[in-house]
C-alpha positions in Angstrom: 66.3 -45.7 31.7 65.0 -42.5 33.8 65.0 -40.6 30.5 63.6 -42.9 28.2 61.0 -43.5 30.6 59.9 -39.4 30.6 60.1 -39.3 27.7 57.7 -42.1 26.6 55.7 -40.5 29.6 55.1 -37.1 27.9 55.1 -38.6 24.2 52.1 -40.7 24.9 50.0 -37.5 27.1 51.0 -35.3 24.2 49.3 -38.5 21.7 46.4 -38.6 24.2 45.6 -34.7 24.1 46.1 -34.3 20.6 43.8 -37.2 19.8 41.5 -35.4 22.1 40.9 -31.9 21.2 43.7 -29.6 20.7 44.6 -29.2 23.9 43.8 -30.6 27.2 42.6 -29.0 30.2 43.3 -29.6 34.2 40.6 -28.9 36.0 37.7 -30.4 38.1 34.2 -29.9 37.0 32.1 -28.1 39.8 28.3 -27.4 40.6 29.4 -23.9 42.1 27.1 -21.1 40.9 28.6 -19.5 38.2 27.7 -16.4 35.8 24.7 -16.5 33.6 27.3 -15.8 30.8 29.4 -18.1 31.4 27.0 -21.5 31.7 25.9 -20.4 28.5 29.1 -21.2 26.8 29.4 -24.3 27.7 27.4 -27.5 29.2 30.1 -28.1 32.0 30.4 -25.2 34.8 32.8 -23.1 35.3 34.3 -21.8 38.3 36.3 -18.5 39.7 39.6 -19.8 42.3 41.7 -17.8 43.9 44.8 -20.3 43.2 46.8 -17.8 42.3 45.9 -15.4 44.9 43.8 -13.5 42.4 40.1 -14.3 41.2 40.0 -15.8 37.8 38.7 -18.6 35.5 39.7 -22.1 36.5 40.5 -23.5 33.3 42.6 -20.2 32.5 44.6 -20.4 35.6 48.4 -21.9 34.7 48.4 -24.3 37.8 47.6 -27.9 38.1 44.1 -27.4 40.8 41.1 -29.3 41.2 38.5 -26.9 42.9 35.6 -28.5 44.4 32.0 -26.9 45.1 29.9 -27.7 48.0 27.5 -29.9 45.6 30.1 -32.0 44.3 31.5 -32.5 47.6 28.2 -33.5 49.0 27.7 -35.9 46.2 30.7 -37.9 46.7 30.2 -38.0 50.2 33.7 -36.3 51.1 32.8 -34.5 54.4 36.5 -33.2 56.1 39.3 -32.6 54.2 41.2 -35.9 54.6 38.8 -37.8 52.4 39.5 -35.4 49.5 41.0 -38.4 48.5 38.3 -39.9 46.7 38.1 -37.2 44.3 41.2 -35.3 43.9 44.2 -37.5 41.6 47.4 -38.0 43.2 46.5 -37.0 46.8 47.1 -39.3 49.5 45.1 -38.5 53.1 47.3 -40.0 55.4 47.5 -40.0 59.0 49.8 -40.7 61.8 48.1 -40.7 65.2 46.2 -37.7 65.8 48.0 -35.5 62.9 46.8 -35.3 59.4 49.5 -35.6 57.1 48.6 -34.9 53.2 50.7 -36.2 50.3 50.6 -34.8 46.8 52.4 -36.4 44.0 54.8 -37.9 46.7 55.8 -35.2 48.7 54.4 -35.3 52.3 56.0 -34.9 55.9 56.3 -37.3 58.2 56.8 -35.4 61.9 54.9 -35.1 64.2 56.5 -31.8 66.2 55.6 -29.0 67.1 56.5 -26.3 64.5 57.1 -28.8 62.0 55.0 -28.1 60.0 53.5 -30.1 56.8 54.9 -29.0 53.3 51.2 -29.4 52.1 50.2 -26.0 53.3 46.3 -26.0 54.7 44.6 -22.3 54.2 41.2 -21.4 55.4 39.6 -18.3 53.9 43.5 -17.1 53.3 44.8 -17.9 56.7 47.8 -20.5 57.2 47.0 -23.5 59.2 50.3 -24.1 60.4 49.5 -27.0 63.0 49.6 -30.7 61.2 47.2 -32.1 64.7 44.7 -29.2 63.9 43.9 -29.6 60.5 41.3 -32.4 61.0 38.8 -30.1 58.8 35.2 -30.7 58.6 33.5 -29.0 55.6 30.4 -27.7 57.1 29.3 -25.2 55.2 31.7 -24.1 52.5 32.0 -22.5 49.1 34.2 -24.8 47.1 37.8 -26.2 47.8 41.3 -25.6 46.0 43.8 -28.6 45.7 46.9 -27.1 44.2 49.2 -29.7 43.0 53.0 -28.8 42.3 55.1 -26.8 44.8 53.3 -23.5 45.5 56.8 -21.4 47.0 55.8 -17.7 45.7 52.7 -16.0 46.3 51.8 -18.9 48.9 54.9 -19.9 50.1 55.6 -20.6 53.6 56.0 -24.8 53.5 54.4 -25.1 50.3 56.7 -27.6 48.9 53.7 -30.2 47.7 51.4 -28.1 47.2 48.4 -26.9 49.2 44.8 -27.3 50.3 42.4 -24.3 50.3 39.1 -23.8 51.9 36.6 -21.6 50.9 33.7 -20.2 53.1 30.9 -18.0 52.4 31.1 -14.4 53.7 27.9 -14.3 55.5 24.8 -13.1 53.7 22.4 -9.7 53.5 19.4 -11.7 52.6 18.0 -14.5 55.8 18.8 -17.8 54.5 19.9 -21.2 56.7 20.0 -24.7 56.4 20.0 -27.7 58.9 20.4 -31.4 58.4 20.8 -34.9 60.1 22.3 -37.8 58.8 21.8 -41.1 61.1 23.9 -44.3 60.0 25.2 -47.9 61.2 28.7 -49.5 61.0 29.4 -53.7 61.3 28.1 -54.2 65.5 25.0 -52.2 65.1 27.8 -48.9 65.5 25.7 -45.5 65.3 27.0 -43.1 63.4 25.7 -39.2 63.8 26.2 -36.0 62.4 24.0 -33.3 62.4 24.6 -29.4 60.6 23.2 -26.1 61.0 23.6 -23.1 58.8 22.3 -19.8 59.3 22.8 -16.1 57.8 21.3 -13.0 57.7 21.5 -9.1 58.3 22.0 -7.7 61.7 21.9 -3.8 60.0 22.4 -2.6 56.7 25.7 -2.9 56.4 26.9 -5.7 58.7 25.9 -8.9 58.5 26.5 -12.4 60.1 26.4 -16.8 59.7 26.9 -18.8 62.0 27.4 -22.7 61.0 27.3 -25.5 63.8 28.5 -29.1 63.7 28.0 -32.3 66.0 29.5 -35.2 64.6 29.7 -38.6 66.6 30.0 -42.3 65.9 29.9 -44.9 68.3 33.2 -47.9 68.4 33.1 -49.9 65.4 36.9 -51.4 66.7 36.8 -54.9 68.9 38.5 -54.1 72.0 39.7 -57.8 73.3 41.3 -57.0 76.5 38.4 -55.1 78.4 35.2 -56.0 75.8 33.1 -53.6 74.2 34.4 -51.2 71.6 37.2 -48.4 70.2 37.5 -45.7 67.5 34.5 -44.0 69.1 34.5 -40.4 68.1 32.6 -37.0 69.5 33.6 -33.2 67.4 31.7 -30.3 68.5 32.9 -27.4 65.8 30.9 -23.8 66.0 32.1 -21.3 63.6 31.0 -18.3 62.8 31.8 -15.1 61.0 31.0 -10.9 61.2 31.0 -9.0 58.0 30.8 -5.4 58.2 30.9 -3.2 55.1 30.4 0.7 55.5 31.2 1.1 51.7 30.4 -1.1 48.3 34.5 -0.9 47.8 35.4 -2.1 51.6 34.4 -4.9 53.4 35.9 -6.5 57.2 35.2 -9.9 58.1 36.2 -11.2 61.2 35.9 -15.3 61.6 35.9 -17.1 65.2 35.8 -21.0 65.5 36.3 -23.4 68.3 36.9 -27.0 67.4 36.8 -29.5 70.6 37.5 -33.7 69.7 37.4 -36.0 72.2 38.0 -39.8 70.6 39.7 -43.2 71.2 40.2 -43.7 67.4 44.4 -43.9 67.4 43.5 -47.7 68.5 45.8 -49.2 66.2 46.4 -53.1 65.4 49.1 -55.4 64.2 49.5 -56.0 60.9 49.5 -59.4 60.0 50.1 -59.9 63.6 53.2 -58.4 63.9 54.3 -57.6 67.3 57.0 -58.6 70.0 54.1 -59.5 71.9 54.1 -62.9 70.4 56.9 -63.8 72.3 55.2 -63.9 75.8 52.5 -65.7 77.4 49.1 -63.8 78.0 49.3 -61.8 74.4 46.5 -61.5 73.3 45.9 -61.1 69.1 43.5 -60.0 66.5 42.7 -62.1 64.1 40.3 -59.6 61.8 40.1 -56.2 60.8 38.6 -53.8 62.8 40.1 -55.5 66.3 42.3 -53.8 69.4 43.9 -55.3 72.0 45.5 -52.2 73.7 47.2 -51.7 77.4 45.1 -48.9 77.5 42.8 -47.0 76.9 43.5 -45.2 73.7 42.8 -41.3 73.9 43.2 -38.3 71.0 41.6 -35.3 72.4 41.7 -31.7 70.4 40.7 -28.1 71.3 41.3 -26.0 69.5 40.3 -21.7 69.0 41.2 -20.1 65.8 40.4 -16.2 65.0 41.1 -14.4 61.8 40.4 -10.8 60.6 40.6 -10.0 56.4 39.8 -6.5 55.1 39.4 -5.7 51.8 40.1 -2.0 50.0 38.9 -1.6 46.4 40.6 1.4 44.7 40.8 2.4 41.5 43.7 1.5 40.4 44.3 -1.3 43.0 42.9 -3.7 46.0 44.6 -3.7 49.5 44.0 -6.5 51.2 45.1 -7.4 55.0 44.7 -11.2 56.5 45.2 -11.5 60.8 44.6 -15.6 61.9 45.7 -16.8 65.4 45.7 -20.1 66.6 45.5 -22.0 70.2 45.5 -25.7 70.2 45.7 -27.9 73.2 46.3 -32.0 72.7 46.3 -34.9 74.4 46.9 -38.5 73.5 47.8 -41.7 74.8 48.6 -44.1 71.7 50.2 -48.1 72.5 53.8 -48.3 70.6 53.1 -52.2 70.9 49.9 -52.5 69.8 49.2 -55.1 72.5 47.4 -55.6 75.4 50.8 -56.3 77.6 53.1 -53.3 79.1 56.0 -53.5 76.1 55.7 -49.7 75.3 53.5 -46.7 74.9 53.5 -42.3 74.2 51.2 -40.5 76.7 52.1 -36.8 75.7 50.2 -33.5 76.3 50.9 -30.8 73.7 50.2 -26.9 73.6 51.0 -24.0 70.8 50.3 -21.0 69.8 50.4 -19.5 66.4 49.9 -15.8 64.7 50.3 -13.9 61.5 49.5 -11.1 59.4 49.6 -10.9 55.8 49.2 -7.4 53.4 48.5 -8.2 49.8 48.5 -5.1 47.3 47.2 -6.2 43.5 45.9 -4.7 40.1 42.6 -3.4 39.9 42.7 -2.5 35.9 42.3 -4.9 33.6 45.1 -4.6 30.8 48.1 -6.8 29.5 50.1 -5.8 33.1 48.6 -7.5 36.3 50.9 -7.4 39.1 50.6 -8.4 43.1 53.1 -7.7 46.2 52.8 -8.4 49.7 54.5 -9.0 52.9 54.0 -11.8 55.3 54.5 -12.4 59.0 54.3 -15.8 60.9 55.4 -16.4 64.7 54.7 -20.1 67.0 55.3 -21.0 69.9 54.7 -24.4 71.8 55.7 -26.8 74.6 54.7 -30.4 74.9 55.4 -33.2 78.3 56.3 -36.1 76.5 56.5 -39.6 78.6 57.8 -42.6 75.6 58.3 -45.5 77.4 59.2 -49.1 76.7 59.6 -52.7 78.4 61.6 -55.5 77.6 59.0 -57.5 78.7 55.3 -57.7 80.4 56.9 -57.8 83.8 60.2 -56.5 83.8 60.6 -52.2 85.2 58.7 -49.4 82.8 61.9 -47.3 81.0 62.1 -43.7 79.2 62.7 -40.5 79.5 60.5 -37.6 80.3 60.8 -34.8 77.8 59.4 -31.6 78.0 60.4 -29.3 74.5 60.0 -26.2 74.0 60.0 -24.8 70.8 59.1 -21.5 68.8 60.0 -19.2 66.2 59.3 -16.2 63.4 59.5 -15.8 60.1 59.1 -12.9 57.6 58.4 -13.2 53.2 58.0 -10.7 50.8 56.7 -11.6 47.2 55.7 -10.1 44.3 54.2 -11.6 41.3 53.5 -10.0 37.7 51.8 -11.4 34.3 52.5 -9.6 31.1 50.3 -10.7 28.0 53.6 -9.8 25.8 51.2 -11.0 22.4 47.7 -11.5 22.3 47.1 -14.8 23.8 50.8 -15.1 25.1 51.2 -14.5 29.2 54.5 -14.2 30.9 54.5 -15.3 34.6 57.5 -14.3 37.0 57.4 -14.2 40.7 59.9 -14.5 43.3 59.6 -14.3 47.4 62.4 -14.3 49.9 62.1 -15.8 53.4 64.0 -14.9 56.5 63.1 -17.4 59.5 64.6 -18.3 62.9 63.3 -21.0 65.2 64.3 -22.0 68.6 64.6 -24.7 71.0 64.5 -26.0 74.7 64.5 -29.6 76.1 63.9 -30.8 79.4 65.0 -34.0 80.3 63.9 -36.1 82.9 63.8 -32.8 84.9 66.7 -31.0 84.0 67.7 -28.5 80.9 69.6 -29.9 78.7 69.0 -27.7 75.3 69.1 -24.4 76.5 67.3 -22.1 73.8 69.5 -22.6 71.0 68.3 -21.2 67.5 69.0 -21.4 64.1 68.3 -18.8 61.2 67.5 -19.8 57.7 66.9 -17.5 54.5 65.4 -18.3 51.3 64.5 -17.4 47.9 62.2 -19.1 46.5 60.8 -18.0 42.2 58.5 -19.1 39.6 58.7 -19.0 36.0 55.9 -19.7 33.5 54.1 -18.8 30.5 50.7 -19.4 28.9 49.2 -19.6 25.6 45.5 -19.2 25.0 45.5 -21.4 21.3 41.9 -19.9 21.3 38.7 -19.1 23.9 38.7 -22.6 25.1 42.2 -24.2 25.2 45.0 -23.4 27.4 48.4 -24.5 27.3 51.3 -24.0 29.9 54.4 -24.2 30.7 56.3 -23.5 34.4 60.0 -23.6 36.4 59.8 -22.9 40.0 61.0 -23.5 43.4 59.8 -24.1 47.0 61.1 -25.0 50.3 60.5 -26.1 54.3 62.6 -24.7 56.7 64.8 -26.5 58.8 63.0 -27.8 62.2 64.3 -29.3 65.5 63.0 -32.5 66.5 61.0 -32.4 70.0 60.9 -35.9 70.9 65.3 -36.1 71.2 68.0 -34.0 72.8 69.4 -33.1 69.8 70.8 -29.4 69.7 70.8 -29.6 65.5 68.3 -29.0 63.4 67.0 -31.1 60.2 68.2 -29.1 56.9 65.2 -27.3 55.4 64.4 -29.4 52.2 64.0 -27.8 49.0 62.2 -28.9 45.7 62.8 -27.5 42.0 59.3 -28.2 39.6 59.0 -28.2 35.8 55.4 -28.9 34.5 53.3 -29.0 31.6 50.0 -28.7 31.1 46.6 -28.6 28.6 43.3 -27.0 29.5 40.8 -27.3 27.0 36.7 -27.5 27.1 36.4 -28.6 23.7 33.0 -29.5 23.5 30.1 -28.1 25.9 29.7 -31.5 27.0 33.1 -32.7 27.5 36.0 -31.6 29.1 39.5 -32.9 29.4 42.3 -32.0 31.7 46.1 -33.1 32.0 49.3 -32.2 33.8 53.2 -33.7 33.4 55.6 -32.5 35.8 58.9 -33.3 37.1 60.3 -32.8 40.8 63.9 -32.6 41.7 63.6 -32.9 45.7 66.4 -32.6 48.1 67.1 -32.8 51.7 63.7 -34.3 52.2 63.2 -34.1 56.3 61.4 -37.8 57.1 60.2 -39.2 60.7 60.6 -43.1 61.9 61.0 -44.4 64.9 64.1 -45.2 67.3 65.7 -48.4 67.7 63.9 -48.4 71.5 60.2 -47.8 69.4 58.5 -45.4 71.1 60.8 -42.2 70.4 61.3 -41.1 67.0 63.9 -40.2 64.5 64.0 -37.1 62.2 66.8 -37.4 59.6 66.9 -35.6 56.1 67.3 -38.1 53.3 69.5 -36.4 50.3 67.7 -36.2 47.0 64.6 -38.2 45.6 63.2 -38.3 41.9 59.5 -37.8 41.0 57.8 -37.5 37.4 54.4 -38.1 36.4 51.2 -36.9 35.2 47.6 -36.3 35.9 44.3 -36.6 33.7 40.9 -35.8 34.7 37.9 -35.7 32.3 34.0 -34.1 32.3 31.8 -35.4 30.3 28.2 -34.6 30.4 26.3 -36.2 27.2 22.5 -35.5 28.5 20.7 -33.1 30.8 20.6 -34.5 34.1 23.9 -37.1 33.6 27.4 -36.2 34.5 30.5 -38.3 34.1 33.9 -37.9 35.5 37.4 -39.8 35.6 40.5 -38.6 37.4 43.6 -40.9 36.6 47.1 -40.0 38.3 50.5 -41.9 37.6 53.3 -41.0 40.2 57.0 -42.1 39.4 58.7 -41.8 43.4 62.0 -42.4 44.6 64.6 -42.1 46.9 67.6 -41.1 44.5 69.7 -40.7 47.3 69.0 -42.5 50.7 72.8 -44.1 52.4 71.7 -43.7 55.7 67.8 -44.8 56.1 66.3 -46.5 59.0 64.9 -50.2 57.4 62.4 -52.7 59.3 63.0 -56.3 58.4 60.1 -58.5 60.2 61.4 -61.0 63.0 60.2 -64.8 63.1 58.5 -64.7 66.6 57.3 -60.6 66.1 58.8 -57.3 65.9 61.6 -56.1 63.7 64.7 -55.9 63.7 66.3 -52.1 62.9 68.9 -51.7 60.7 70.7 -49.0 58.5 70.8 -49.6 55.0 70.9 -47.7 51.4 67.6 -47.0 50.3 68.5 -45.6 47.2 66.3 -46.8 44.2 63.2 -47.6 46.9 59.7 -46.2 45.9 59.0 -43.2 48.3 56.4 -44.0 50.7 52.7 -43.1 50.5 53.2 -42.6 46.8 51.3 -45.1 45.2 52.2 -45.7 41.1 48.6 -45.6 40.0 45.2 -43.7 41.6 42.1 -42.3 40.8 38.8 -42.2 40.9 35.4 -42.4 38.6 32.0 -41.3 39.4 28.3 -40.2 38.3 25.8 -37.9 39.0 22.2 -39.1 37.6 19.2 -36.4 37.9 15.8 -37.5 37.1 12.2 -36.0 37.4 9.9 -38.0 39.7 6.6 -37.2 41.0 6.6 -33.9 42.4 10.4 -33.2 43.1 13.8 -34.9 41.4 15.5 -37.4 41.9 19.3 -38.0 42.2 21.9 -41.2 41.6 25.4 -40.2 43.0 28.3 -42.7 43.1 31.9 -43.0 43.8 34.6 -45.1 43.3 38.4 -44.4 44.1 41.0 -47.0 43.5 44.9 -46.9 44.7 48.0 -49.3 44.2 50.0 -50.4 46.3 51.2 -47.3 48.7 54.5 -48.7 50.6 54.8 -47.3 54.6 58.5 -48.1 55.4 61.7 -46.9 53.2 62.5 -50.4 52.5 59.4 -51.2 51.5 59.0 -54.5 53.1 55.6 -53.0 54.5 52.9 -51.7 52.4 48.9 -51.5 51.8 47.8 -53.5 48.4 45.8 -52.0 45.7 42.2 -51.2 47.0 39.0 -49.5 45.7 36.9 -47.8 48.1 33.3 -46.8 47.0 30.3 -44.9 48.3 26.8 -44.2 46.7 23.6 -41.9 47.3 20.3 -41.5 46.3 18.3 -38.3 47.1 15.1 -37.1 46.1 14.2 -33.2 46.1 10.8 -31.8 46.2 10.2 -28.8 43.0 10.3 -26.2 45.9 13.7 -27.3 47.0 12.9 -26.4 50.9 14.1 -29.6 52.1 15.8 -33.3 51.1 16.0 -36.9 52.2 18.7 -39.4 51.0 20.0 -42.6 51.9 24.0 -43.5 51.3 26.2 -46.2 51.8 30.4 -45.5 52.2 32.8 -48.6 51.8 30.1 -50.2 50.1 32.3 -53.6 49.6 33.5 -53.3 52.8 37.1 -52.9 51.7 39.8 -53.3 54.2 42.2 -50.6 54.0 44.7 -49.3 56.2 45.2 -45.0 56.5 48.3 -45.7 57.4 50.7 -48.1 58.8 53.7 -47.3 61.8 56.7 -49.8 61.1 59.0 -50.0 64.2 61.2 -51.7 66.5 58.4 -52.9 68.2 55.7 -53.6 66.0 54.1 -52.9 62.3 50.9 -51.7 63.5 48.1 -49.4 61.4 44.7 -47.8 61.5 42.0 -49.2 59.2 39.7 -46.9 57.5 35.9 -47.1 58.8 33.8 -50.5 57.8 30.9 -50.1 55.5 28.3 -47.8 56.3 24.8 -47.5 56.1 22.9 -44.5 56.6 20.0 -41.8 55.8 19.9 -37.7 55.8 17.2 -35.3 56.1 17.9 -31.7 55.0 15.9 -28.5 55.2 16.9 -24.8 53.9 14.9 -22.1 55.1 
């Protein structure tokens, strides 16, 4: 039956592609600046991307990738990496407390341990960002964002089992310029939302330039505090980032980057879903009756501080290029989070995390045009971290608290070598071969209630991943490609346990078929179809006590589906776009899954069940978005109207499919005016126009099933000036 479904989907997609054009593309339109000859050939802008670690036109890259320029992000009101959900098909910007857990095509991590890196990798200017808690990335000043769907186990490699997010920021300019913006909004109960941004760049000598970007973002609490009065859910973010460019010769440059990020927040304020909490069993419980309410024992806390540094060099020679990339991160993360989502003292998870990581990559690539293009490189990564955890639970509000004090210490290092070649066997037919060998060692110690119970155990993991692909240019506007690739995520230790054995690595084998085409200057249609064999999934759930976590391997899963993206420019000044993703994601073999079943008086019964055949968590069957950008001359300037609607079918948040977010839509709109000199712009906007009540995530456990809502409707204005 499953084989029949796959065949029907492939056949339907092929018929759709043939009905549209000789072949169809899989690339998102962008508004990034392009070479003039490119713009002359099509009414839809193209973009140069680095999705294959080499610069190439988006429509010629044999990878399912959505690339978004700065203007496209701004017009859809996408200001953080998590909100890419609204533009990228098959992408879910999930979270767990302060941990960003992106999901692509049903593949995504649930772990929160130090060193338990997400399997959707995040890169900023080529530097790997390892910690989930550190990846709350504000898109302050970006050149573009690339989201690669599917395993990237060779040239990118590290923990890119399901794909990756690649954020590219501009290098400093030798021409002085800058811009500043102020954004002010209001949510329910007059909660304010403020966002101030500044970017300035210019030369400091004939061979050096510098830039500075700054962000101050603050929102008042929009979650009613039913215990103390007032509100929760407030957040304050400061982000300062600077690049220094040294270019002593035309063929050599050095870029040094530094960033400081600081957040203070009470946004980890969960509320029980449908009143499901054990607090219902006891007198004195105060239960929320509507969305954006919380009744918690203590004021929650979610504070992050991150320092990052990067050094990039590039030397262009006659026959090849040499690039090096170094990165360093220091992260401190404090949290206090209620485990039962109630005002009674039944469970809480206070924790302090500290981690540091560093990486070094060297890459050589061919520089001359010709039938053979190659790339080889080496990569080193090292991390270390510790934590102080005091999860506790109580059988009743008046009983004594019980729970361990855990002080884990984790570390590891990894070496990898990789190579990738593309050969034009005959005109228009390109064959691609890639490989990566990784050897990795992880270490773990655990102190329980002051006693060392796990003493520096270690485990090594070695893996070779590969990719085989072909691409054929039917004509100058049409490409078709197919690939078979593998990827893996290393085994990890669970910092919230005393188990001295790590979970096994998870692995994926993926087949993908895609078509890319611009049949007309005003029309682009994009298609990809894929099939995954996904084994040893690393999955996390709450333990039977409700405060700690279990990390385990699920045996196997099967995922298949596809995405279709289209862009239409029917007339000057009007751009229409739409994207649709279908994902069939099921656990194929999961006999020892942890299941939670609601009890009549609140809380959940914990059972072990066979989840084989159940829908995977955070993998909606259907998702997508539609949007438009319309511009028209008005007065001595230009008016722009933008709108975007994203939608999703049901998302499950537990292995037994008992807890879910029902189908939803989120919509944004903005209206702006820019004078002819384009020196400034004023805009009014609204997000979550219909005030939809949508959970960002749910946390099923024995004490409750709770979650966090997306922000309510927000209306505001923005003023931006360029200089």
